[in-house]
C-alpha positions in Angstrom: 86.9 -44.3 9.5 83.8 -42.3 7.7 81.4 -44.8 9.5 83.0 -44.1 12.8 82.8 -40.2 12.3 79.2 -40.5 11.3 78.2 -42.5 14.4 80.0 -39.8 16.7 78.3 -37.0 15.0 75.1 -38.8 15.1 75.4 -39.2 18.8 76.1 -35.6 19.4 73.2 -34.5 17.2 70.4 -36.7 18.6 70.4 -35.1 22.1 70.2 -31.7 20.3 67.1 -32.8 18.3 65.5 -34.3 21.4 65.7 -31.3 23.4 64.3 -29.1 20.8 61.2 -31.3 20.8 60.3 -30.0 24.3 57.3 -27.5 24.5 58.0 -23.8 24.0 56.5 -21.4 26.3 54.5 -19.0 24.2 52.7 -17.0 26.9 54.0 -16.0 30.3 51.8 -13.6 32.2 51.7 -12.3 35.7 48.2 -11.4 36.5 46.9 -9.3 39.6 43.3 -9.2 40.5 40.7 -9.1 43.5 38.4 -11.8 44.8 34.8 -10.8 44.0 32.3 -12.5 46.3 29.2 -10.8 44.8 30.0 -12.1 41.2 30.9 -15.4 42.6 27.4 -15.7 44.1 25.9 -14.4 40.8 27.7 -17.2 38.9 27.0 -19.9 41.5 30.7 -20.3 42.1 32.8 -20.5 45.2 35.3 -18.0 43.9 35.5 -15.3 41.1 38.5 -13.3 40.5 38.4 -10.0 38.6 41.9 -9.4 37.0 42.9 -5.8 36.7 46.6 -6.1 35.6 48.6 -8.3 33.4 52.2 -8.0 32.5 54.9 -10.2 30.9 56.7 -12.9 32.9 60.3 -13.9 32.4 60.1 -16.5 29.8 57.7 -15.3 27.0 55.5 -12.3 26.2 51.8 -11.8 27.6 49.0 -10.9 25.2 45.8 -10.7 27.0 44.2 -8.3 24.4 40.5 -8.5 24.1 40.7 -7.6 20.5 42.1 -11.0 19.6 38.8 -12.8 19.2 40.6 -16.2 18.2 42.0 -16.7 21.6 40.2 -16.5 25.0 42.1 -17.2 28.1 39.9 -18.8 31.0 40.7 -18.6 34.5 41.1 -22.3 35.7 43.2 -22.5 38.6 44.3 -26.0 39.4 42.4 -25.5 42.7 41.0 -22.5 44.5 41.2 -23.9 48.0 43.9 -21.4 48.7 41.5 -18.5 48.0 38.1 -20.0 48.6 37.9 -18.4 52.2 39.6 -15.1 51.1 37.5 -12.1 51.9 35.8 -10.0 49.2 38.4 -7.7 47.6 41.4 -9.7 48.7 44.3 -9.2 46.3 45.6 -12.2 44.2 48.6 -12.8 42.0 48.8 -15.6 39.5 51.2 -16.8 36.8 49.6 -18.0 33.7 51.9 -20.0 31.2 50.9 -21.4 27.9 53.1 -23.8 25.9 52.9 -24.2 22.2 49.7 -21.9 22.1 47.7 -24.6 24.0 45.5 -24.4 27.0 47.4 -22.7 29.9 48.3 -23.4 33.4 47.6 -21.3 36.5 49.7 -20.9 39.6 49.0 -18.9 42.6 51.9 -16.6 43.6 50.5 -14.4 46.2 47.2 -13.8 48.2 46.7 -11.0 50.6 43.6 -10.1 52.7 43.8 -6.4 51.7 40.5 -4.9 50.4 40.1 -3.1 47.1 
């Protein structure tokens, strides 16, 4: 009888442990900025975005503090095709998510043609 009980408990505990191995979202930020064609040209890039505002997303806090020298967030969108042709000053909004304090992922949420 004890062996049967252990097997049932083991079957119940295993999915809980397996689920906790999933990557934890440690940083969730919504960033707003503007396309800067002048800086893009200076840096030899197709697109450059100057971010002006950052706020926490829904699943984790957001820390974009410049005082924390041990971490530096680099804007590496999966593709900038969506904003390559955006005019200078166009507003953009991205979501930045880090899992387990590792390199983050960028997702374009919104882009508008409005100027600064």
